[in-house]
DODOMI-512414 format. One line per 2 residues: number of its first residue (from 1); for each residue x, y, z of N, C-alpha, C, O. Coordinates in pm, whole numbers, plus 50000, padded with zeros to 5 digits. Example, Ala and Ser with C-alpha at 12.3 -4.5 7.8 and 13.67 -1.06 7.14 Angstrom:
1> 51319,49431,50780,51230,49550,50780,51320,49670,50780,51424,49668,50846; 51285,49775,50708,51367,49894,50714,51290,50003,50787,51341,50114,50804
***
This chain:
1> 50081,49871,49979,50034,49974,50007,50053,50127,50011,49969,50211,49979; 50217,50157,50071,50304,50240,50068,50387,50293,49972,50431,50408,49970
3> 50413,50170,49859,50416,50179,49722,50367,50230,49617,50428,50307,49543; 50207,50175,49598,50112,50224,49568,50115,50394,49608,50146,50481,49527
5> 50082,50417,49735,50026,50548,49747,50173,50656,49726,50143,50775,49729; 50328,50626,49706,50433,50649,49636,50426,50676,49482,50470,50768,49413
7> 50362,50575,49459,50311,50605,49285,50223,50662,49247,50197,50659,49127; 50141,50738,49340,50036,50769,49368,50041,50927,49343,49983,51011,49274
9> 50143,50920,49436,50188,51109,49460,50313,51142,49399,50359,51255,49415; 50385,51040,49319,50472,51096,49202,50393,51131,49092,50422,51236,49034
11> 50278,51048,49046,50196,51070,48944,50154,51224,48945,50175,51302,48853; 50081,51260,49085,50029,51407,49142,50106,51513,49111,50070,51618,49057
13> 50256,51466,49163,50364,51567,49204,50367,51617,49077,50344,51737,49064; 50403,51518,48935,50409,51567,48809,50316,51650,48778,50359,51765,48765
15> 50204,51637,48760,50108,51738,48742,50045,51860,48783,49974,51938,48718; 50091,51865,48930,50100,51994,49019,50204,52046,48968,50162,52156,48934
17> 50338,52041,48933,50452,52093,48935,50426,52214,48851,50423,52323,48908; 50404,52202,48694,50325,52287,48595,50238,52420,48638,50239,52527,48578
19> 50152,52385,48773,50054,52469,48778,50104,52530,48925,50046,52632,48961; 50206,52477,49013,50300,52545,49105,50385,52655,48990,50411,52764,49039
21> 50420,52640,48879,50539,52696,48840,50511,52809,48809,50556,52918,48844; 50391,52761,48701,50321,52860,48631,50249,52965,48732,50269,53087,48733
23> 50194,52921,48785,50121,53026,48886,50208,53108,48956,50189,53230,48949; 50300,53065,49021,50427,53158,49060,50495,53241,48986,50546,53343,49032
25> 50502,53212,48886,50550,53283,48771,50493,53411,48746,50554,53515,48722; 50297,53382,48759,50240,53482,48749,50222,53585,48787,50197,53690,48727
27> 50247,53535,49005,50223,53613,49068,50345,53673,49090,50349,53772,49163; 50433,53635,49046,50613,53687,49094,50689,53782,49005,50750,53879,49050
29> 50681,53743,48839,50736,53843,48767,50686,53930,48727,50572,53923,48681; 50771,54061,48731,50712,54175,48731,50650,54201,48589,50704,54140,48497
31> 50537,54291,48556,50474,54315,48480,50397,54205,48368,50324,54224,48271; 50452,54083,48433,50408,53938,48306,50261,53998,48261,50222,53988,48144
33> 50186,54060,48361,50050,54029,48326,50011,54140,48212,49904,54143,48151; 50114,54225,48196,50124,54308,48021,50118,54212,47964,50062,54244,47859
35> 50139,54111,47961,50208,54012,47815,50075,53903,47808,50085,53798,47871; 49949,53930,47729,49846,53865,47765,49860,53744,47687,49793,53648,47726
37> 49947,53724,47562,49955,53587,47495,50085,53515,47569,50138,53431,47496; 50135,53528,47674,50233,53476,47774,50125,53415,47907,50114,53295,47929
39> 50079,53481,47957,49956,53491,48061,49825,53354,47974,49790,53239,48000; 49800,53435,47889,49711,53301,47848,49785,53168,47784,49726,53110,47693
41> 49893,53126,47822,49964,53032,47759,49977,52966,47866,49944,52848,47874; 50046,53055,47999,50049,52971,48134,49926,52958,48151,49926,52836,48166
43> 49823,52986,48161,49666,52965,48181,49626,52852,48126,49552,52772,48182; 49662,52842,48041,49641,52681,47964,49696,52599,47977,49647,52505,47915
45> 49811,52565,48046,49928,52474,48047,49864,52446,48235,49856,52333,48283; 49835,52548,48297,49770,52520,48425,49628,52449,48421,49592,52362,48501
47> 49558,52496,48324,49427,52385,48328,49473,52238,48269,49428,52141,48329; 49563,52213,48153,49604,52084,48112,49629,52023,48265,49558,51947,48330
49> 49765,52086,48300,49773,52017,48443,49656,51984,48549,49641,51877,48610; 49601,52063,48555,49463,52023,48642,49382,51909,48598,49322,51842,48682
51> 49377,51887,48502,49309,51832,48421,49380,51652,48428,49310,51553,48449; 49487,51650,48413,49569,51537,48408,49621,51548,48573,49699,51462,48611
53> 49587,51629,48646,49583,51576,48785,49471,51510,48855,49467,51438,48954; 49352,51572,48749,49204,51488,48789,49175,51311,48748,49101,51222,48789
55> 49275,51326,48649,49306,51174,48581,49380,51097,48657,49371,50975,48648; 49475,51163,48751,49554,51046,48853,49497,50981,48923,49531,50866,48948
57> 49363,51058,48989,49290,51061,49082,49190,50949,49029,49175,50837,49076; 49120,51010,48909,49006,50858,48828,49108,50775,48831,49067,50699,48918
59> 49197,50740,48804,49279,50628,48765,49269,50527,48853,49257,50407,48830; 49276,50597,48977,49229,50485,49142,49089,50434,49116,49028,50371,49203
61> 49046,50456,49019,48890,50364,48989,48955,50206,48920,48887,50104,48928; 49101,50207,48848,49120,50112,48798,49086,49972,48887,49037,49869,48841
63> 49125,49996,49022,49078,49842,49082,48968,49855,49127,48955,49852,49250; 48849,49877,49035,48730,49837,49085,48668,49881,48981,48557,49830,48994
65> 48666,49952,48870,48558,49976,48782,48592,49872,48653,48703,49841,48608; 48438,49824,48604,48416,49730,48488,48512,49767,48347,48591,49860,48364
67> 48511,49719,48245,48601,49694,48125,48532,49822,48064,48593,49918,48017; 48368,49806,48075,48275,49913,48022,48329,50042,48048,48314,50132,47965
69> 48396,50061,48165,48411,50198,48208,48557,50252,48168,48592,50360,48214; 48611,50207,48116,48738,50223,48057,48720,50396,47990,48615,50452,47959
71> 48857,50449,47982,48815,50586,47923,48790,50548,47763,48773,50431,47729; 48789,50635,47689,48725,50595,47521,48890,50622,47472,48957,50699,47541
73> 48938,50572,47378,49031,50629,47317,48963,50705,47171,48866,50678,47101; 49070,50818,47167,49059,50879,47039,49135,50969,46951,49253,51001,46963
75> 49071,50997,46883,49232,51077,46730,49300,51160,46805,49241,51261,46843; 49428,51141,46843,49564,51153,46871,49665,51242,46811,49746,51176,46746
77> 49694,51392,46811,49812,51439,46734,49934,51426,46842,49947,51520,46920; 50024,51315,46852,50139,51299,46940,50220,51452,46914,50264,51525,47003
79> 50226,51473,46785,50345,51597,46751,50258,51697,46899,50330,51729,46994; 50103,51738,46902,50070,51845,47007,50087,51800,47150,50117,51876,47242
81> 50065,51660,47162,50110,51628,47277,50239,51656,47360,50253,51670,47481; 50355,51661,47228,50467,51656,47280,50521,51814,47317,50596,51843,47410
83> 50455,51917,47205,50485,52016,47235,50428,52059,47412,50494,52120,47496; 50264,51992,47429,50220,52042,47554,50348,51988,47667,50400,52060,47753
85> 50377,51865,47646,50471,51818,47747,50621,51913,47770,50640,51928,47891; 50705,51964,47706,50791,52026,47684,50752,52153,47749,50823,52207,47834
87> 50635,52202,47708,50571,52332,47798,50558,52287,47984,50607,52328,48089; 50463,52181,47939,50433,52189,48108,50580,52140,48200,50589,52169,48320
89> 50692,52061,48125,50771,52005,48205,50879,52101,48211,50986,52081,48268; 50843,52221,48143,50951,52333,48186,50997,52369,48307,51118,52359,48328
91> 50909,52417,48410,50965,52448,48530,51077,52364,48618,51148,52403,48710; 51067,52254,48565,51163,52125,48590,51296,52099,48560,51393,52080,48633
93> 51274,52105,48387,51417,52045,48312,51454,52196,48308,51575,52205,48333; 51403,52308,48288,51485,52478,48301,51528,52514,48445,51631,52505,48512
95> 51363,52571,48469,51390,52678,48618,51486,52588,48712,51604,52618,48729; 51441,52503,48757,51469,52395,48857,51622,52370,48836,51702,52407,48922
97> 51662,52305,48716,51759,52254,48688,51857,52398,48682,51967,52369,48730; 51854,52509,48650,51952,52606,48669,51954,52664,48824,52052,52732,48857
99> 51858,52641,48912,51903,52693,49021,52000,52592,49061,52108,52635,49098; 51981,52451,49060,52061,52343,49070,52173,52370,48987,52248,52277,49015
101> 52234,52441,48899,52376,52467,48828,52377,52390,48701,52472,52397,48623; 52279,52321,48680,52231,52215,48540,52197,52297,48467,52101,52365,48503
103> 52248,52319,48359,52208,52375,48203,52140,52261,48112,52216,52167,48091; 52015,52249,48054,51911,52141,47977,51843,52218,47897,51760,52304,47928
105> 51886,52181,47776,51824,52182,47645,51741,52118,47604,51779,52003,47582; 51574,52149,47566,51491,52041,47468,51505,52064,47330,51480,52173,47277
107> 51536,51986,47284,51525,52051,47090,51425,51935,47069,51421,51834,47140; 51319,51969,46933,51238,51887,46858,51245,51885,46723,51244,51975,46639
109> 51251,51767,46719,51247,51726,46560,51130,51641,46522,51136,51519,46510; 51011,51721,46503,50880,51660,46488,50833,51685,46318,50833,51787,46250
111> 50798,51553,46290,50783,51538,46099,50665,51527,46102,50612,51549,46211; 50587,51491,45995,50425,51506,45976,50426,51366,45992,50493,51294,45918
113> 50352,51318,46091,50334,51187,46105,50129,51215,46131,50059,51309,46169; 50093,51019,46065,49964,51032,46123,49901,51079,46252,49978,51144,46323
115> 49794,51066,46293,49726,51021,46399,49687,50917,46495,49580,50869,46456; 49720,50871,46584,49701,50731,46691,49565,50732,46776,49493,50827,46804
117> 49558,50650,46796,49402,50591,46863,49499,50629,46969,49618,50604,46952; 49447,50700,47101,49513,50706,47254,49432,50804,47351,49358,50882,47291
119> 49433,50815,47513,49400,50904,47547,49490,50980,47587,49593,50930,47631; 49475,51126,47582,49599,51187,47581,49679,51232,47694,49793,51279,47699
121> 49567,51199,47814,49621,51275,47988,49707,51157,47971,49824,51188,47995; 49690,50988,47928,49779,50871,47954,49959,50895,47899,50067,50871,47954
123> 49916,50962,47748,50018,50953,47677,50138,51066,47738,50260,51057,47747; 50021,51197,47781,50087,51306,47832,50194,51251,47941,50315,51270,47927
125> 50165,51215,47997,50182,51120,48175,50299,51061,48103,50412,51106,48120; 50275,50969,48030,50453,50850,47954,50485,50947,47913,50503,50885,48018
127> 50515,51047,47869,50597,51157,47805,50697,51225,47859,50815,51248,47829; 50601,51262,47973,50655,51370,48103,50728,51250,48211,50817,51281,48291
129> 50692,51157,48201,50832,51029,48283,50927,51048,48180,51024,51120,48202; 50912,50997,48076,51035,51016,48006,51160,51109,47982,51279,51080,47973
131> 51083,51247,47973,51151,51368,47993,51245,51356,48145,51367,51358,48162; 51140,51345,48233,51173,51398,48398,51270,51264,48420,51359,51261,48505
133> 51238,51151,48329,51390,51074,48383,51518,51095,48309,51633,51074,48347; 51477,51138,48203,51629,51200,48095,51706,51323,48178,51829,51318,48168
135> 51631,51479,48294,51640,51527,48306,51719,51501,48434,51802,51586,48468; 51698,51380,48516,51757,51334,48646,51884,51242,48615,51956,51188,48699
137> 51897,51237,48464,52002,51155,48434,52118,51257,48369,52223,51199,48343; 52117,51382,48342,52225,51458,48325,52243,51585,48461,52183,51676,48517
139> 52360,51517,48458,52419,51570,48592,52482,51734,48595,52504,51805,48693; 52498,51760,48467,52591,51906,48444,52517,51979,48377,52448,52074,48413
141> 52535,51923,48253,52490,52030,48111,52442,51876,48029,52478,51761,48051; 52321,51950,47899,52292,51823,47864,52171,51866,47754,52118,51977,47752
143> 52137,51748,47660,52073,51794,47571,51927,51654,47544,51939,51535,47514; 51847,51705,47562,51742,51603,47551,51668,51613,47414,51634,51730,47394
145> 51634,51535,47321,51620,51562,47201,51429,51461,47199,51388,51359,47255; 51362,51568,47099,51260,51464,47120,51181,51471,46958,51158,51572,46891
147> 51150,51323,46925,51153,51312,46758,51048,51226,46700,51034,51109,46738; 50988,51269,46625,50868,51208,46574,50851,51131,46434,50839,51234,46368
149> 50842,51035,46346,50831,51028,46233,50719,50900,46254,50664,50847,46350; 50719,50879,46074,50628,50769,46013,50755,50639,45951,50849,50648,45871
151> 50703,50530,46027,50727,50461,45935,50662,50319,45869,50687,50203,45900; 50572,50368,45770,50483,50273,45699,50379,50285,45774,50329,50395,45746
153> 50313,50230,45860,50150,50235,45935,50216,50258,46088,50141,50265,46186; 50351,50269,46099,50404,50266,46271,50412,50451,46257,50436,50522,46159
155> 50377,50493,46425,50420,50642,46469,50490,50604,46553,50452,50548,46655; 50649,50639,46512,50771,50639,46591,50768,50780,46679,50747,50889,46625
157> 50791,50764,46826,50866,50890,46910,51016,50852,46940,51029,50735,46976; 51116,50917,46933,51254,50880,46988,51242,51007,47118,51192,51119,47110
159> 51309,50940,47231,51323,51025,47331,51465,50987,47364,51495,50876,47409; 51573,51107,47333,51728,51105,47359,51767,51239,47417,51751,51360,47398
161> 51854,51118,47533,51965,51245,47620,52096,51175,47592,52123,51067,47540; 52175,51283,47648,52309,51256,47676,52381,51245,47853,52494,51269,47895
163> 52248,51196,47925,52307,51200,48026,52399,51109,48084,52499,51093,48014; 52397,51044,48189,52473,50959,48249,52469,50813,48165,52577,50753,48161
165> 52343,50746,48092,52338,50663,48105,52318,50521,48177,52375,50517,48286; 52255,50412,48143,52237,50295,48226,52351,50168,48187,52398,50137,48078
167> 52376,50105,48331,52484,49958,48302,52368,49872,48229,52255,49919,48213; 52395,49772,48196,52323,49612,48170,52268,49577,48271,52151,49547,48246
169> 52301,49561,48410,52194,49541,48493,52064,49638,48517,51948,49598,48521; 52116,49801,48536,51988,49886,48513,51919,49881,48437,51802,49909,48465
171> 51957,49838,48292,51874,49851,48172,51764,49729,48167,51651,49738,48119; 51824,49613,48226,51768,49480,48229,51620,49493,48309,51522,49423,48279
173> 51623,49612,48434,51536,49585,48472,51468,49759,48554,51419,49785,48664; 51501,49844,48426,51441,49996,48440,51263,50001,48406,51182,50093,48407
175> 51252,49862,48379,51068,49862,48383,50972,49811,48473,50849,49815,48466; 51043,49765,48555,51040,49701,48684,50947,49796,48751,50967,49915,48730
177> 50858,49764,48820,50790,49880,48878,50855,49814,49038,50874,49702,49085; 50873,49962,49084,50952,49981,49228,51092,49958,49238,51165,49962,49338
179> 51131,49922,49065,51284,49920,49069,51333,50084,49081,51265,50168,49024; 51430,50117,49144,51458,50253,49130,51646,50278,49190,51715,50229,49279
181> 51665,50368,49095,51839,50376,49147,51854,50461,49232,51952,50459,49306; 51728,50588,49246,51732,50676,49274,51735,50751,49477,51742,50864,49525
183> 51726,50588,49542,51740,50596,49676,51572,50624,49683,51477,50591,49612; 51587,50704,49807,51448,50716,49875,51429,50868,49790,51367,50950,49858
185> 51464,50907,49680,51395,51001,49607,51311,50941,49480,51248,50999,49391; 51329,50841,49499,51246,50764,49376,51144,50638,49399,51162,50556,49489
187> 51035,50632,49307,50933,50577,49365,50968,50426,49319,50936,50325,49381; 51050,50431,49179,51071,50354,49084,50953,50322,49012,50970,50206,48973
189> 50838,50365,48971,50721,50400,48914,50751,50452,48770,50704,50384,48679; 50807,50537,48746,50807,50628,48632,50807,50529,48541,50693,50497,48508
191> 50904,50460,48482,50929,50430,48370,50845,50281,48395,50843,50198,48304; 50801,50266,48476,50693,50088,48439,50541,50193,48443,50453,50111,48417
193> 50507,50262,48452,50417,50385,48442,50417,50374,48263,50325,50324,48197; 50519,50421,48218,50530,50455,48079,50494,50288,47987,50411,50261,47900
195> 50606,50200,48061,50564,50055,47995,50401,50008,47976,50346,49954,47880; 50362,50041,48074,50214,50005,48105,50089,50100,47997,49983,50062,47949
197> 50147,50209,47990,50085,50315,47865,50119,50242,47802,50063,50132,47802; 50227,50270,47718,50261,50164,47610,50199,50090,47544,50173,50100,47424
199> 50157,49975,47652,50059,49829,47644,49956,49870,47584,49932,49830,47470; 49864,49972,47656,49747,49984,47673,49714,50063,47553,49596,50084,47525
201> 49794,50099,47493,49794,50190,47321,49830,50058,47231,49859,50065,47112; 49825,49972,47285,49898,49832,47110,50066,49884,47110,50139,49827,47029
203> 50111,49962,47175,50252,50032,47089,50348,49931,47174,50314,49857,47266; 50488,49951,47114,50618,49883,47175,50712,49995,47215,50723,50097,47147
205> 50775,49975,47319,50890,50062,47355,51019,49994,47367,51005,49895,47438; 51169,50009,47315,51245,49974,47323,51367,50130,47435,51341,50241,47483
207> 51493,50039,47426,51544,50116,47510,51683,50083,47487,51727,49968,47491; 51766,50210,47460,51922,50178,47450,52009,50231,47535,51979,50339,47586
209> 52098,50187,47558,52173,50270,47710,52338,50234,47700,52365,50120,47661; 52384,50271,47714,52546,50282,47824,52598,50365,47893,52564,50483,47884
211> 52681,50328,47967,52729,50428,48079,52775,50551,48014,52814,50534,47899; 52781,50664,48057,52868,50782,47997,52815,50858,47841,52838,50972,47799
213> 52736,50741,47777,52677,50764,47654,52555,50809,47630,52537,50848,47515; 52436,50816,47726,52314,50841,47742,52249,50755,47679,52306,50656,47632
215> 52099,50780,47663,51995,50685,47668,51861,50720,47529,51791,50820,47514; 51869,50605,47457,51714,50665,47376,51617,50584,47391,51633,50469,47350
217> 51511,50615,47445,51376,50548,47407,51362,50576,47271,51398,50675,47208; 51279,50432,47218,51215,50451,47086,51086,50370,47124,51082,50251,47153
219> 50960,50475,47117,50826,50421,47137,50738,50416,46997,50703,50529,46965; 50699,50327,46918,50628,50322,46882,50478,50264,46910,50450,50172,46987
221> 50372,50353,46812,50242,50340,46809,50165,50300,46636,50227,50314,46531; 50009,50246,46649,49995,50178,46532,49946,50331,46478,49905,50415,46558
223> 49954,50350,46374,49867,50478,46333,49768,50448,46330,49731,50330,46320; 49686,50559,46337,49503,50568,46338,49467,50537,46164,49491,50607,46065
225> 49398,50395,46176,49352,50388,46024,49213,50460,46009,49152,50489,46112; 49155,50494,45873,49030,50584,45822,48924,50509,45894,48843,50561,45970
227> 48928,50385,45865,48768,50327,45951,48792,50311,46080,48724,50225,46137; 48874,50373,46145,48876,50379,46321,48774,50494,46350,48782,50595,46280
229> 48685,50485,46443,48545,50586,46432,48623,50683,46538,48688,50645,46635; 48599,50827,46492,48695,50939,46560,48555,50989,46672,48436,50957,46664
231> 48623,51073,46771,48562,51094,46855,48460,51209,46813,48505,51309,46757; 48343,51200,46833,48242,51268,46811,48251,51465,46845,48234,51481,46965
233> 48264,51548,46800,48221,51694,46809,48185,51735,46918,48062,51738,46915; 48239,51785,47060,48112,51861,47136,48069,52011,47061,48126,52096,46992
235> 47959,51993,47108,47828,52083,47073,47937,52219,47131,47992,52213,47240; 47952,52323,47048,47965,52477,47085,47861,52582,47101,47884,52702,47120
237> 47752,52530,47092,47621,52619,47152,47585,52558,47253,47471,52512,47268; 47649,52552,47310,47606,52478,47482,47550,52535,47576,47519,52469,47675
239> 47522,52681,47566,47481,52761,47671,47301,52736,47654,47256,52737,47539; 47208,52716,47768,47085,52733,47765,47020,52846,47770,46982,52891,47878
241> 47005,52887,47695,46946,53005,47648,46799,53071,47758,46805,53190,47790; 46785,53061,47763,46652,53049,47862,46723,53143,48011,46835,53125,48058
243> 46646,53216,48046,46658,53286,48217,46624,53188,48323,46507,53169,48356; 46718,53130,48375,46752,53055,48500,46703,53130,48613,46687,53251,48603
245> 46674,53060,48735,46682,53120,48903,46722,52979,48922,46649,52885,48889; 46883,52960,48997,46928,52822,49049,46966,52866,49201,47018,52964,49254
247> 46911,52733,49245,46964,52703,49397,47119,52632,49379,47153,52552,49292; 47171,52669,49453,47335,52615,49460,47325,52566,49625,47265,52640,49704
249> 47388,52433,49675,47321,52409,49787,47491,52330,49804,47513,52218,49759; 47584,52403,49869,47711,52337,49894,47768,52450,50005,47762,52572,50023
251> 47839,52310,50079,47907,52339,50179,48039,52446,50187,48045,52541,50266; 48141,52410,50089,48253,52457,50058,48250,52640,49985,48222,52676,49871
253> 48283,52706,50082,48300,52857,50000,48349,52865,49880,48304,52911,49774; 48449,52813,49910,48533,52827,49721,48486,52732,49638,48561,52719,49541
255> 48391,52657,49637,48286,52561,49493,48148,52679,49498,48086,52688,49392; 48113,52743,49584,48032,52852,49596,48074,52951,49516,47995,52983,49426
257> 48212,53029,49524,48250,53112,49428,48262,53060,49298,48216,53128,49206; 48317,52953,49274,48376,52943,49113,48246,52947,49072,48217,53022,48979
259> 48127,52852,49149,47953,52816,49061,47896,52951,49015,47822,52969,48917; 47943,53047,49105,47858,53173,49126,47938,53257,48973,47865,53311,48890
261> 48078,53255,48957,48142,53315,48847,48085,53202,48707,48054,53258,48602; 48076,53087,48712,48050,53018,48609,47825,53066,48576,47770,53084,48467
263> 47781,53069,48672,47603,53105,48647,47623,53266,48613,47563,53276,48506; 47649,53335,48630,47701,53497,48636,47731,53498,48474,47644,53546,48401
265> 47834,53453,48424,47914,53437,48314,47773,53400,48202,47755,53470,48102; 47685,53285,48235,47561,53283,48158,47505,53340,48180,47413,53326,48099
267> 47475,53437,48264,47356,53512,48257,47241,53462,48356,47126,53503,48337; 47265,53387,48448,47161,53301,48511,47198,53378,48649,47308,53416,48689
269> 47049,53391,48720,47042,53427,48879,47055,53328,48962,47033,53221,48906; 47088,53316,49105,47119,53235,49180,47106,53263,49326,47140,53377,49356
271> 47058,53176,49436,47059,53182,49548,47192,53064,49609,47225,52967,49541; 47243,53088,49720,47316,52971,49773,47289,52948,49909,47250,53044,49976
273> 47302,52832,49964,47279,52754,50070,47391,52681,50139,47432,52585,50073; 47443,52699,50240,47558,52620,50284,47542,52464,50320,47621,52370,50311
275> 47432,52471,50358,47370,52355,50424,47231,52257,50373,47130,52313,50329; 47239,52120,50384,47075,52079,50324,46982,52148,50373,46902,52196,50292
277> 46960,52178,50529,46890,52208,50597,46871,52385,50564,46757,52414,50602; 46908,52449,50535,46885,52526,50486,46836,52584,50348,46772,52687,50326
279> 46897,52463,50236,46837,52469,50115,46711,52453,50103,46625,52510,50037; 46711,52344,50195,46541,52280,50192,46475,52388,50182,46410,52422,50083
281> 46490,52477,50327,46385,52609,50361,46386,52690,50245,46282,52688,50181; 46498,52777,50192,46492,52836,50029,46400,52800,49954,46319,52880,49910
283> 46395,52608,49911,46329,52615,49836,46184,52624,49869,46088,52652,49796; 46189,52601,49969,46029,52600,49984,45937,52736,49991,45814,52741,49979
285> 46032,52847,50013,45982,52972,50007,46043,53045,49920,46067,53160,49959; 46099,53002,49748,46114,53038,49680,46098,52932,49548,46120,52811,49546
287> 46058,53008,49454,46057,52932,49301,46184,52915,49248,46270,53003,49247; 46197,52806,49204,46358,52777,49127,46317,52668,49018,46238,52573,49020
289> 46410,52724,48916,46407,52649,48796,46482,52516,48832,46426,52407,48825; 46581,52529,48862,46685,52450,48869,46767,52420,49048,46789,52521,49115
291> 46804,52284,49105,46853,52293,49210,47015,52254,49180,47016,52183,49080; 47118,52270,49219,47230,52204,49232,47302,52159,49394,47333,52242,49479
293> 47310,52074,49404,47342,52038,49551,47477,51979,49587,47524,51981,49474; 47572,51929,49661,47673,51892,49683,47567,51766,49721,47444,51765,49729
295> 47684,51643,49745,47608,51544,49845,47699,51510,49984,47626,51434,50047; 47784,51524,50038,47820,51515,50188,47841,51646,50217,47941,51713,50192
297> 47690,51697,50299,47717,51788,50371,47650,51776,50508,47565,51687,50522; 47687,51879,50638,47611,51818,50788,47479,51856,50742,47438,51911,50640
299> 47417,51803,50862,47240,51800,50896,47212,51694,50778,47239,51574,50777; 47172,51744,50717,47083,51702,50566,47167,51651,50437,47195,51744,50361
301> 47207,51542,50401,47317,51479,50308,47227,51585,50143,47119,51645,50141; 47297,51572,50069,47256,51610,49934,47182,51492,49887,47095,51534,49810
303> 47176,51355,49898,47075,51251,49871,46937,51271,49989,46822,51302,49958; 46958,51259,50045,46827,51336,50134,46774,51434,50084,46655,51419,50058
305> 46840,51579,50049,46781,51710,50017,46747,51649,49911,46625,51663,49905; 46795,51570,49792,46762,51554,49671,46651,51451,49646,46611,51434,49531
307> 46602,51385,49744,46476,51293,49802,46391,51371,49813,46312,51376,49718; 46368,51468,49934,46279,51579,49961,46241,51639,49855,46122,51636,49825
309> 46327,51699,49785,46329,51769,49644,46202,51701,49582,46086,51742,49583; 46240,51613,49539,46174,51528,49423,46018,51543,49481,45919,51582,49419
311> 46029,51492,49645,45861,51482,49651,45795,51604,49662,45674,51594,49640; 45835,51717,49688,45769,51854,49683,45756,51892,49540,45652,51954,49518
313> 45832,51872,49436,45837,51942,49298,45913,51790,49239,46019,51738,49275; 45837,51756,49160,45887,51667,49079,45926,51692,48966,45990,51603,48911
315> 45900,51825,48890,45922,51889,48796,46075,51963,48769,46131,51994,48663; 46107,51973,48877,46207,52075,48900,46373,51955,48920,46413,51876,49006
317> 46421,52004,48792,46535,51934,48767,46672,51957,48867,46707,52068,48905; 46751,51814,48909,46838,51853,49016,46944,51756,48974,46931,51642,48932
319> 47076,51845,49002,47221,51829,48956,47288,51808,49127,47267,51870,49230; 47379,51685,49093,47423,51666,49266,47577,51709,49188,47612,51664,49079
321> 47641,51785,49254,47786,51818,49212,47911,51775,49330,47937,51848,49425; 47977,51654,49306,48055,51599,49426,48175,51544,49418,48184,51471,49319
323> 48259,51548,49474,48395,51502,49475,48389,51354,49498,48503,51306,49500; 48270,51246,49520,48264,51134,49479,48213,51101,49349,48164,50990,49328
325> 48222,51198,49249,48128,51211,49151,48146,51057,49068,48062,50974,49033; 48304,51062,49053,48328,50974,48942,48361,50819,49013,48369,50720,48939
327> 48379,50807,49147,48361,50682,49225,48189,50648,49169,48149,50556,49097; 48104,50770,49242,47999,50681,49223,47912,50661,49077,47799,50612,49076
329> 47985,50706,48951,47937,50667,48826,47973,50520,48791,47900,50433,48742; 48095,50515,48826,48164,50390,48828,48109,50261,48928,48138,50157,48869
331> 48074,50246,48995,47970,50190,49094,47836,50186,49063,47783,50111,49145; 47766,50224,48996,47659,50280,48936,47543,50325,49027,47420,50329,49017
333> 47659,50364,49145,47530,50446,49254,47480,50553,49211,47434,50594,49317; 47451,50636,49130,47345,50733,49101,47250,50742,49184,47222,50642,49251
335> 47189,50843,49199,47071,50860,49288,46957,50841,49178,46964,50880,49061; 46848,50773,49237,46745,50798,49143,46695,50925,49146,46675,50964,49032
337> 46670,51001,49225,46626,51133,49260,46700,51250,49190,46664,51367,49201; 46810,51208,49116,46873,51359,49054,46881,51313,48906,46869,51197,48867
339> 46903,51421,48832,46902,51418,48672,47055,51405,48635,47105,51417,48523; 47087,51390,48696,47246,51452,48660,47338,51433,48801,47312,51456,48919
341> 47467,51377,48726,47562,51356,48866,47672,51423,48785,47708,51379,48676; 47735,51554,48853,47872,51579,48809,47996,51569,48944,47962,51558,49061
343> 48174,51577,48890,48209,51519,48965,48307,51668,48957,48327,51741,48860; 48350,51679,49074,48430,51761,49120,48600,51729,49091,48631,51621,49142
345> 48703,51789,49028,48696,51894,48967,48580,51968,48812,48555,51912,48705; 48540,52092,48856,48395,52118,48786,48498,52189,48661,48595,52259,48692
347> 48454,52153,48489,48498,52231,48405,48388,52315,48326,48280,52257,48329; 48387,52393,48280,48270,52492,48267,48199,52425,48108,48113,52476,48037
349> 48251,52336,48096,48207,52308,47954,48120,52207,47974,48015,52191,47912; 48177,52116,48086,48065,52038,48170,47937,52002,48240,47860,51906,48246
351> 47954,52173,48310,47867,52240,48378,47802,52326,48242,47682,52321,48268; 47808,52362,48180,47707,52413,48052,47637,52311,47979,47517,52324,47958
353> 47687,52234,47947,47642,52081,47912,47536,52029,47998,47422,52004,47960; 47582,52013,48118,47463,51935,48232,47325,52053,48262,47205,52040,48287
355> 47386,52129,48250,47268,52270,48280,47168,52235,48127,47050,52205,48145; 47209,52238,48020,47136,52266,47920,47089,52119,47876,46998,52112,47794
357> 47145,52006,47925,47073,51900,47913,46936,51889,47979,46825,51895,47926; 46971,51867,48122,46863,51869,48230,46730,51955,48222,46614,51923,48244
359> 46789,52076,48182,46650,52168,48129,46593,52130,48005,46472,52142,47985; 46668,52086,47923,46587,52041,47785,46521,51906,47806,46444,51865,47719
361> 46544,51834,47913,46470,51704,47957,46348,51740,47993,46253,51689,47934; 46331,51826,48086,46204,51879,48137,46111,51994,48062,45998,52029,48097
363> 46189,52045,47944,46124,52168,47874,46069,52080,47717,46010,52142,47628
***
């Protein structure tokens, strides 16, 4: 269990690294807010990393979710993933390394390649681990090269570094879970995670390395064939346009603040309650078009509140927004009294879609 927790912490910390790094830059670099293009880029990196952190938590479901509950594979541009990963890991390979007296450059040689069938967050995680593995192998100054090319019906990625390299003994075990040459600083899960991701994507991975000469990882994936179904494009006209008065019940003030920003952005009015009992009182004395409730709250839980509200007003849509959302969906434990189950952390797109869908259901 301790090794498992260490692995989860490893992946979670990798996802948190760009969030902390780029937010620090936004807060501390003088006049950076005047460069709107750079600010937007940093915010996009923070959002991508937040989604990856959420995926790390969701991956815990693999211990009990069914095969039908697995994440859907979609059309993926590996060159785009590499661009993202280079930016996401920049606080580690550039800023942190420089502070330790180490200079590292990353060079990219990205050629025209077909799409592959994959899960973006897992591919980002695998490439992140390979880059960080190379960073750890460079002790003074070094270069990491990321190259893509197509070979027939295969898309190949090379990750090359001129770091310290590996002995034959280390090379033979580098993909073993919990094997590490970093002592207490290592989890031994970075490369084993990479191996697992490649296997799930029906790919292959090869590594060549010699002490003092660096390391080359070669990853190959099947190119996406024309007859593979692509992910359906998500609706862009997603805002429910009619005016709504919404009751939001949640005991977390930060969640309430975020929801208020989302609702105001789309022109809805709302009232807040910080517990189920207060929410029930407000519902009885006011008219609401929609109720959004948390699950775990003091006094009256979200499940109890939804059940009572359903009896009072069967035609009022109810959305449950909870940190247990992914777990409940996996276990098939969606309450009959709610129309939609959303999981925290929440994205604006998912929030808009849920409101639109439940309102269209009742109208």
